[in-house]
C-alpha positions in Angstrom: 75.0 101.9 111.2 78.7 103.5 110.4 79.3 100.6 108.0 76.0 101.7 106.1 76.9 105.3 105.9 80.9 104.1 104.6 79.0 101.8 102.1 76.5 103.8 100.6 78.3 106.8 99.3 81.1 104.5 97.9 78.4 102.9 96.1 77.0 105.5 95.0 79.7 107.7 94.0 82.3 105.1 92.8 82.5 106.2 89.4 82.7 109.5 90.3 85.6 109.6 93.1 87.4 107.5 90.5 87.6 109.9 88.1 88.5 112.6 90.1 91.4 110.8 91.7 92.7 109.3 88.2 92.4 112.8 86.8 94.1 113.9 90.0 97.1 111.8 89.8 97.7 112.5 86.1 97.9 116.0 87.0 100.2 115.5 90.1 103.0 114.5 87.8 103.0 118.0 86.1 104.8 119.9 88.9 107.4 117.0 88.7 108.2 117.6 85.1 108.3 120.8 85.2 110.6 121.0 88.0 112.5 118.7 85.9 112.8 120.7 83.4 112.9 124.3 85.1 116.5 125.9 85.0 117.4 127.3 88.7 116.5 130.9 88.8 119.3 132.3 90.9 117.6 133.0 94.7 118.8 136.3 95.5 121.2 137.3 92.7 118.9 138.6 90.4 115.9 141.0 90.4 112.7 141.9 88.4 114.5 145.1 86.7 118.1 142.8 86.0 115.7 140.0 84.3 113.5 142.3 82.3 116.6 143.9 81.1 118.6 140.6 80.1 114.9 139.8 78.6 114.9 142.6 76.4 118.3 142.5 74.7 116.8 139.2 72.9 113.1 139.8 73.0 112.2 143.3 71.0 108.3 143.2 71.6 107.9 141.9 75.1 104.3 141.9 76.3 104.5 139.7 79.6 107.5 137.9 81.8 105.6 135.2 84.2 107.5 132.9 86.3 105.6 129.7 87.3 105.6 127.8 90.7 108.4 125.7 89.9 110.5 128.4 88.7 110.6 128.2 85.3 110.2 132.2 83.7 108.4 132.1 80.5 108.3 135.1 78.2 105.5 136.2 75.8 106.3 138.8 73.1 105.3 139.4 69.7 107.4 139.3 66.4 106.7 139.9 62.8 103.1 140.6 64.1 103.0 136.8 65.9 102.4 135.6 69.2 104.9 133.8 70.7 105.9 132.2 74.2 109.3 130.8 75.3 111.2 129.9 78.4 114.4 131.8 79.1 117.7 131.1 81.2 117.0 133.9 84.1 120.6 134.5 83.8 120.9 135.3 80.5 117.6 136.3 79.2 118.2 134.2 76.2 115.7 131.7 75.1 115.7 128.0 75.8 112.7 126.5 74.1 109.5 127.6 72.7 106.9 127.2 75.6 103.9 124.8 74.6 101.3 124.1 77.6 100.2 120.3 77.0 97.1 120.0 75.5 96.4 116.6 77.5 97.2 118.3 80.9 94.6 121.3 80.1 92.2 118.8 79.0 92.8 116.4 82.2 92.5 120.0 84.0 89.4 120.4 82.8 87.9 117.2 83.5 89.2 117.2 87.0 87.9 120.4 88.0 84.4 120.5 86.3 83.9 117.9 84.0 83.9 119.7 80.9 80.2 121.2 82.4 81.5 124.5 83.3 79.6 126.0 86.9 77.8 122.6 87.1 80.9 120.7 86.6 82.4 122.7 89.4 79.4 122.0 91.8 79.7 117.7 90.8 83.3 118.1 91.2 82.4 119.3 95.0 80.4 116.6 95.8 83.0 114.1 94.5 85.6 115.7 96.8 83.1 115.4 99.7 82.5 111.9 99.1 86.0 111.1 99.4 86.3 112.9 102.6 83.0 111.0 104.3 84.5 107.7 102.9 88.1 108.6 104.4 86.4 110.0 108.0 84.4 106.8 108.3 86.9 104.3 106.9 89.0 105.2 109.6 86.2 105.0 112.3 85.8 101.7 111.3 89.3 101.0 111.0 89.7 102.2 114.8 86.9 100.2 115.8 87.7 97.4 114.3 91.3 97.5 115.8 90.2 98.1 119.2 90.7 102.1 119.5 92.3 104.7 117.9 95.9 103.4 119.8 95.6 100.6 117.7 94.8 102.5 114.2 98.5 101.4 113.3 99.3 97.9 114.5 99.2 94.8 111.9 95.7 93.5 110.4 95.1 90.0 110.7 94.5 87.5 107.5 95.9 87.3 104.0 96.6 90.5 101.8 93.7 89.3 99.8 91.4 89.9 102.9 92.9 93.2 104.1 93.9 95.1 101.5 91.2 97.2 101.4 92.1 98.9 104.6 95.9 98.2 104.5 95.8 100.9 101.1 93.3 103.2 102.8 95.4 103.6 105.8 98.2 104.2 103.7 96.9 107.2 101.6 94.6 108.4 104.4 96.5 111.4 105.0 96.6 112.1 101.2 93.1 112.0 100.5 92.2 114.0 103.5 94.7 116.5 102.3 93.1 116.3 98.7 89.2 115.9 99.6 89.3 119.4 102.2 91.6 121.6 100.2 89.8 120.5 96.8 86.4 121.5 99.0 88.0 124.6 99.7 88.9 125.6 96.3 85.5 124.5 94.8 83.8 126.8 97.5 86.0 129.9 96.0 85.2 128.8 92.4 81.4 128.7 93.0 81.8 132.2 95.1 80.5 130.5 98.3 83.9 131.6 100.3 86.1 134.7 99.3 89.8 134.0 98.1 90.9 137.5 97.9 91.4 138.0 94.6 88.3 140.6 94.6 90.2 143.1 95.5 92.5 144.9 93.3 94.8 147.9 93.5 93.5 151.1 92.2 94.4 151.9 88.7 96.4 155.3 89.2 94.8 158.5 87.8 97.8 160.6 86.9 101.5 159.3 85.5 104.3 161.0 84.7 104.3 162.3 81.2 108.1 162.3 81.2 109.5 159.7 78.5 110.0 156.0 79.9 113.2 154.9 81.5 115.2 151.6 80.2 113.2 148.7 82.2 116.4 147.7 83.9 116.5 150.8 85.9 113.0 151.2 87.0 113.6 151.3 91.1 110.1 149.1 91.7 111.6 146.5 89.5 114.9 146.3 90.9 113.6 146.0 94.7 111.5 143.0 93.6 113.4 139.4 93.9 113.2 137.6 91.0 112.1 134.5 93.3 108.9 136.9 94.5 107.4 137.5 90.8 104.6 136.2 89.6 103.9 138.0 86.6 105.2 141.7 84.6 102.9 143.0 82.4 104.1 145.6 80.0 102.6 148.6 79.0 100.6 148.9 75.9 102.5 150.5 73.0 99.5 152.2 71.5 98.6 153.9 75.1 101.0 156.0 76.2 99.2 156.6 79.6 99.5 152.7 80.2 102.3 151.4 82.9 103.4 148.2 84.3 101.4 145.9 86.1 103.7 143.9 89.0 102.3 140.8 90.8 104.3 139.4 93.6 104.2 136.9 96.4 103.6 139.7 98.7 101.1 141.9 96.6 99.8 143.4 93.5 100.6 147.3 92.2 101.1 149.2 89.3 105.1 150.9 88.4 105.4 154.0 86.9 107.4 153.5 83.4 109.1 157.2 83.9 110.5 157.0 87.0 109.9 153.3 88.5 108.0 154.1 91.5 105.1 152.4 92.6 101.8 154.5 91.2 99.5 152.2 93.8 100.2 148.6 95.4 97.8 146.5 97.2 99.3 144.0 100.0 97.6 140.5 99.8 95.6 139.9 102.8 95.3 137.1 105.1 92.3 135.3 102.9 94.2 135.6 99.5 97.6 134.1 101.3 95.6 131.5 102.6 94.0 130.7 99.7 97.5 130.4 97.4 98.6 128.4 100.4 95.8 125.6 100.0 95.7 126.1 96.0 99.7 125.1 96.2 98.8 122.0 98.7 95.8 120.9 96.3 98.0 121.1 92.9 101.4 120.9 94.2 102.6 123.4 92.0 105.9 124.5 93.4 105.5 121.6 95.8 106.8 118.8 93.4 107.7 116.5 96.0 104.1 116.5 97.3 102.5 116.0 94.2 104.2 112.5 93.5 102.8 111.1 97.2 99.6 112.8 97.0 99.0 111.0 93.0 100.0 107.7 94.7 97.4 108.1 97.1 94.8 109.4 94.6 95.7 105.9 92.6 94.9 104.2 95.7 91.1 105.1 95.3 90.0 103.2 92.4 92.0 100.2 94.1 89.6 101.1 97.4 86.5 101.4 95.2 86.3 97.9 93.2 87.9 96.4 96.7 85.0 98.2 98.7 82.2 96.8 96.1 83.9 93.4 96.2 83.5 93.6 100.1 80.2 94.3 99.9 79.3 92.2 97.6 80.7 89.5 99.6 79.2 90.8 102.7 75.6 90.5 101.1 76.5 86.7 99.5 77.1 85.9 103.0 74.1 87.0 104.5 71.5 84.3 105.8 70.4 82.1 103.4 68.3 79.8 105.6 66.0 76.8 105.0 63.2 76.1 107.4 63.0 79.1 109.2 59.7 79.2 111.3 57.8 82.2 112.2 58.9 84.0 115.5 55.3 83.0 117.1 55.9 79.3 116.1 59.1 78.8 116.7 60.4 76.6 120.2 63.9 77.8 119.7 65.1 81.4 118.8 68.4 82.1 117.8 69.5 86.0 117.6 72.9 86.6 115.7 75.1 89.6 116.6 77.5 90.2 113.6 79.9 92.7 111.9 80.5 91.2 108.6 78.2 88.3 108.7 80.5 85.8 109.3 78.9 84.7 112.2 76.0 84.0 110.2 77.8 80.8 108.9 77.9 79.5 112.4 74.5 80.3 113.0 73.4 78.3 109.8 75.0 75.6 111.2 73.5 75.5 114.4 70.0 76.4 113.1 70.2 73.2 110.8 71.4 71.2 113.4 68.1 72.0 115.6 66.0 71.4 112.7 67.3 68.4 112.2 66.7 67.5 115.4 63.1 68.2 115.6 63.0 71.7 116.5 61.4 74.8 115.1 63.7 77.6 114.7 63.0 81.1 114.3 66.5 82.8 113.3 67.3 86.6 113.1 69.4 89.3 113.8 69.9 90.5 117.5 68.3 94.1 116.4 65.1 92.1 115.5 64.5 91.1 119.4 61.0 91.9 120.4 60.5 89.7 123.2 56.9 88.5 121.6 57.8 84.6 121.0 54.9 83.1 122.3 56.0 78.9 122.0 59.8 80.0 122.8 61.5 77.3 125.1 64.8 78.5 124.5 67.0 81.2 123.3 70.5 81.1 122.0 72.7 83.9 121.0 75.6 83.9 119.0 77.0 87.6 118.8 80.6 89.0 117.8 82.3 91.7 119.5 83.6 94.6 117.4 86.7 96.4 117.9 87.3 97.0 121.5 84.3 95.1 122.9 81.3 96.6 121.1 78.3 95.4 119.9 78.6 94.8 116.4 76.4 96.1 113.9 73.4 93.5 113.6 73.1 94.2 117.4 73.6 98.0 118.4 69.9 98.1 119.6 69.6 94.6 121.2 70.2 95.4 125.1 67.9 98.6 124.6 65.2 96.4 123.0 66.0 93.9 125.9 65.3 96.5 128.3 61.7 97.6 127.3 60.4 94.3 126.1 62.1 91.8 129.2 62.2 88.3 128.7 60.0 85.7 129.7 60.8 84.6 133.3 62.9 81.6 133.7 63.7 81.5 130.0 66.6 79.0 129.3 69.2 80.7 126.9 73.0 79.9 126.1 75.4 82.8 124.4 78.1 81.9 122.0 80.7 85.0 121.8 82.9 85.1 118.7 86.3 87.0 119.0 90.3 87.5 119.1 91.7 87.2 122.2 94.6 89.6 121.0 91.8 92.4 122.2 91.8 93.5 125.8 88.5 93.3 126.0 87.9 89.9 124.2 84.2 88.9 123.8 83.1 91.8 126.0 79.9 92.4 124.4 78.6 88.7 125.0 79.7 89.2 128.6 77.3 92.0 128.3 74.6 90.3 126.7 74.9 87.1 129.5 74.3 89.6 132.1 71.6 91.5 130.5 70.1 88.0 130.5 70.3 87.0 133.5 69.3 90.4 135.0 65.9 90.1 132.7 65.0 86.9 134.3 66.6 84.5 132.4 68.4 81.2 133.2 71.8 80.0 131.8 71.1 76.7 129.5 75.1 76.6 129.5 77.9 79.2 131.4 78.9 81.7 128.6 81.5 80.2 126.1 83.9 82.3 123.8 85.4 80.9 120.4 88.7 82.7 119.4 89.5 83.6 115.5 86.0 81.5 114.9 87.7 78.0 115.8 85.6 75.4 114.2 86.9 73.0 116.9 86.0 74.9 120.0 82.2 75.7 118.0 81.7 71.7 117.7 82.4 70.9 121.5 80.1 74.1 122.4 77.4 71.9 120.6 78.3 68.6 122.3 77.8 70.7 125.5 74.5 72.0 124.4 73.2 68.8 122.5 73.9 66.9 126.4 71.7 69.7 127.9 68.8 69.4 125.0 69.2 65.4 125.8 70.1 64.8 121.8 73.2 64.6 119.9 74.0 67.8 118.1 76.7 67.8 115.6 77.8 71.4 114.7 80.4 71.4 111.7 81.1 74.8 110.0 83.6 74.9 107.7 84.7 78.6 107.2 86.1 79.3 103.6 89.6 77.8 103.2 92.8 79.3 101.1 94.0 77.1 98.8 96.2 74.3 99.9 99.9 73.3 99.1 101.2 69.8 99.0 103.8 69.6 101.9 106.1 66.6 102.6 107.1 64.9 105.9 110.7 65.1 106.1 111.5 65.5 109.9 110.3 63.9 113.1 111.3 64.0 116.5 109.6 62.3 119.6 108.9 62.8 122.9 106.5 62.3 125.8 105.7 58.5 124.9 107.1 57.5 129.0 104.6 60.1 130.6 101.8 59.3 128.3 101.8 62.5 126.6 103.1 61.7 123.0 104.5 65.0 121.2 106.3 64.8 118.1 108.0 67.8 116.3 107.3 67.6 112.8 108.8 69.3 110.0 107.6 69.6 106.5 109.3 70.5 103.2 107.0 71.6 99.6 108.0 70.3 96.1 108.9 73.9 95.1 109.0 77.1 97.0 107.0 77.2 100.9 104.7 79.4 101.4 105.7 82.5 102.7 105.0 82.0 106.5 106.6 83.5 110.0 107.1 81.7 113.3 103.7 82.1 115.2 101.7 82.2 112.1 99.2 79.4 111.9 98.7 76.1 109.5 95.6 74.5 108.8 95.6 71.0 108.2 92.9 68.9 107.4 92.8 65.5 108.4 91.1 62.6 106.2 87.2 62.4 106.9 86.9 65.8 108.3 85.6 68.8 106.7 86.8 71.2 109.7 90.9 71.9 109.7 92.9 71.7 112.6 95.4 74.7 113.0 98.7 74.7 114.6 101.4 77.3 115.6 104.2 77.4 113.1 107.9 77.1 115.2 109.9 78.2 112.0 109.6 80.8 109.1 109.7 79.9 105.2 113.4 81.4 105.3 114.0 78.1 107.0 113.5 75.9 104.4 111.0 73.9 106.3 107.4 74.2 107.8 107.8 72.7 111.5 104.6 72.3 114.1 104.8 70.6 117.7 102.0 68.3 117.6 100.6 66.3 120.5 98.6 63.4 120.0 95.1 63.8 121.9 92.9 61.0 122.8 90.3 60.7 120.1 91.9 63.5 118.4 91.5 62.8 114.5 94.2 65.2 113.3 96.9 64.6 115.7 96.6 60.8 115.1 96.6 61.4 111.6 99.9 63.9 112.0 101.8 61.2 114.8 101.2 58.2 112.3 102.4 59.8 109.3 105.3 58.2 107.4 108.6 60.0 106.6 107.7 60.9 103.2 103.9 61.2 103.3 102.3 64.1 102.4 99.8 66.5 103.7 97.4 69.4 102.2 98.0 72.8 104.3 97.2 76.4 103.8 98.9 79.4 105.9 96.9 81.5 108.1 98.8 84.8 109.0 98.7 85.7 112.9 100.8 89.0 112.6 99.5 90.0 116.3 101.1 87.1 117.3 105.2 87.6 117.2 107.4 90.1 118.8 107.5 93.8 118.0 110.4 95.2 116.4 112.8 96.9 118.9 115.6 95.9 121.3 113.0 95.8 124.2 113.1 92.6 126.2 110.8 89.6 125.4 108.8 87.4 128.1 107.8 84.2 126.4 105.5 81.9 128.6 104.3 78.4 127.4 103.2 75.3 128.4 103.3 71.8 126.4 103.3 72.3 122.5 102.8 76.1 123.2 106.5 76.4 123.3 106.8 75.7 119.4 106.4 79.2 118.2 108.2 80.5 121.2 111.5 78.5 120.2 110.8 79.9 116.6 110.8 83.5 117.9 114.2 82.8 119.9 115.7 81.0 116.8 115.3 84.1 115.0 116.6 86.3 117.7 119.6 86.9 115.2 120.4 90.6 116.9 120.6 88.9 120.5 118.3 91.2 122.0 117.0 89.8 125.5 114.6 87.2 125.7 113.5 85.0 128.6 111.9 82.0 128.6 109.4 80.4 131.1 107.9 77.0 130.0 106.2 74.5 131.6 106.3 70.3 130.7 105.5 66.9 132.7 109.1 65.3 133.3 112.7 66.4 132.1 113.7 62.9 130.8 111.1 62.6 128.5 109.4 65.8 127.3 111.7 68.5 127.7 110.8 69.8 124.3 113.5 71.4 122.1 116.2 71.0 124.9 119.0 70.4 122.7 118.3 73.4 120.6 117.4 75.7 123.6 120.6 75.0 125.4 122.6 76.3 122.3 120.6 79.6 122.1 121.4 79.9 125.6 125.0 79.4 124.4 125.2 81.6 121.9 122.9 84.3 123.5 120.1 84.3 121.5 118.4 83.0 124.6 118.7 85.3 127.7 117.5 82.9 130.4 115.6 79.4 130.4 113.2 78.8 133.1 111.5 75.2 132.9 109.0 74.0 135.4 108.0 70.1 135.4 104.4 68.9 137.1 105.8 65.1 137.4 109.2 65.9 138.4 110.6 65.2 142.0 110.3 69.3 142.6 106.8 69.3 141.5 106.2 72.3 139.8 104.3 75.0 137.4 105.2 77.8 135.1 103.3 79.6 137.1 105.2 79.1 140.3 108.5 80.2 138.3 106.9 83.6 137.7 106.1 84.3 141.0 109.5 83.1 142.1 111.0 85.6 139.4 108.7 88.1 140.4 111.4 91.3 141.3 113.3 90.1 137.9 109.9 90.4 135.8 109.3 93.6 137.2 112.5 95.2 136.3 112.0 93.8 132.7 108.6 95.3 132.4 109.8 98.3 133.6 112.4 98.5 131.0 109.4 97.9 128.2 109.2 94.3 128.3 106.7 92.6 126.0 104.6 89.2 127.3 104.0 86.3 124.2 102.0 83.9 125.7 101.7 80.2 124.0 99.6 77.1 125.2 96.3 76.3 126.4 93.3 78.1 127.9 93.6 76.9 131.5 97.4 77.6 131.4 96.4 80.9 129.8 94.2 81.9 132.6 97.0 80.7 135.6 99.5 82.7 134.0 97.5 86.1 133.9 96.2 85.5 137.8 100.2 84.9 138.1 101.2 88.1 136.6 98.6 90.3 138.0 100.0 89.4 141.5 103.7 90.3 140.1 102.5 93.5 138.6 100.7 94.9 141.7 103.2 96.4 143.0 103.8 98.4 140.0 100.5 99.5 139.6 100.0 97.5 136.1 98.0 94.6 135.3 97.9 92.3 132.6 94.8 93.9 131.2 97.2 97.4 131.2 99.8 95.7 129.2 97.4 93.8 126.4 95.8 97.5 126.4 99.7 99.1 125.2 100.0 96.0 123.1 102.9 94.6 125.2 100.7 91.3 126.3 100.2 89.0 123.6 98.4 85.5 123.4 98.2 82.6 121.3 95.8 80.2 123.3 93.5 77.3 122.6 
């Protein structure tokens, strides 16, 4: 619902908001240009009487003196029966240059304010400002949900810039757009007469004035008591009307001044409504606040970019929607497949499962979770593939499922299997999938498989789940899902270091270079490698950054491992095709707080990269587990160098096949006191390795943190516990 509330106004009003934004950005430059050409007004040194006296020496026939918000003083006068305008130096009263307001700026201002349509145009512009406000607020709510809550609103976004630029630009421009939209709505309301702006009240025109001759203007007391910086406008009496007076408008109020004695004849101070209007007008136009106008203009220029990218995202979501062949009816299907997705990416996996089940002879009915009715007469199995959105919430197409299930119930004993999709960086990883699993059990269903979760849309995990599901169904079930991959780059194998052959755990550290420049990456990012004969890429965590001049990965050879065998058998000089998948949430945060690195096996790769890049010698403590120190102590020479040059503060290694057998969890428990001290100093924890290792590490750290009344979940919520596990 929230996504529709964000998308529909954007699609409907795209052209209008782009027009308002571009015209607003053009107008935002004017205050800076005017400021650039203005003359300092000598604050506190000149009063309006002095200015008027100096102007009188150079300009006969003065009709008006106006001071702009940027401080420019403009004189309106008549010479040889011709009206003229000129900017003046307030220190001397001499003219500087003819004043000619930009016709282009005036044209853009009319376009921005009313679209050249008068009062109806003001209403249309107000609607445009309302759309910008709605899009800003709904977009912020969507981003907060996507990142797992308001506290994570500034955390890095995953994916390439082309995948996340809509959100990145929106986050950058948010405050400026909110300010422009809210102030624009207020100004439109005052223009349309919906809200008073305080300008309706005028000082009463004096009924009597002194009949004495007029004094020299420089000696008029009301003018002399007004600082130049408070001047808005001084209108001279009409020479043809002896009963006319000076009109003086200032920052504090407006009134009429007697030409004969310089006294205020009447004066009306500005009320709170008028002051609020002027303040909001200044915030919206940046007149007098040139330094505000430039960032507001930059924010406005983000609107066309977000409009275009938003339309592209909407179109991609539509294209990514389900296009299923052989989708049986709800009444005839023996397998019901329900999908919970926020942006349709889960449907790609569901389509693979749908087609595989159909090839195996099943009648499959696939639909979104929100379409659940409970009336599936022929259903013998229920499969649910669902993502979790934000901090464990239901995705857009599954928000009604639990309520519908509660009303309709479930066929008693109906076998089901739930597959959850999410990102382990969030504390409530796949939380909604867990809720669905529990609800189905409570409704009387029978779990065909234990709940399985997939981290970051892993194709390998999906294939393994399909194999397990096929065993339960009694036939082979091959699930191949190939997400859209970025363009690959050819890399050349130039380095190899071999470990672990003596303990039947062959592991290699491989270094690749490119014919030209390496793609941009950081230690902890992922490289996708597509082995020959497989449509599914295999991802490896990077142990280097592009500035190192080499792409380095640590690969253990697995039995029946297609990609690991391919990489281990490469000859020096052989080439592979690879692409980078950024992983900005798995790297040490900026700052000098201690870092606790925990890993096992090849999980040491990115951890070694973090240590290698620790040029500022911030405290880094490494806990790592291997098999035997003599055969597979990965990165041992390099780690010892880092200990010597203090890039690595402490190394605590554990070996499962050494004489003193231990695991990395044991090292954590033994160092509980030291770890608690580091956590109290604000330390963050980064964990890399297998899922089973990560589970043991979480249990050990929960035990370590208990005296501090903390847990791993608390650290995750604070953004201080990050994982890259497989």
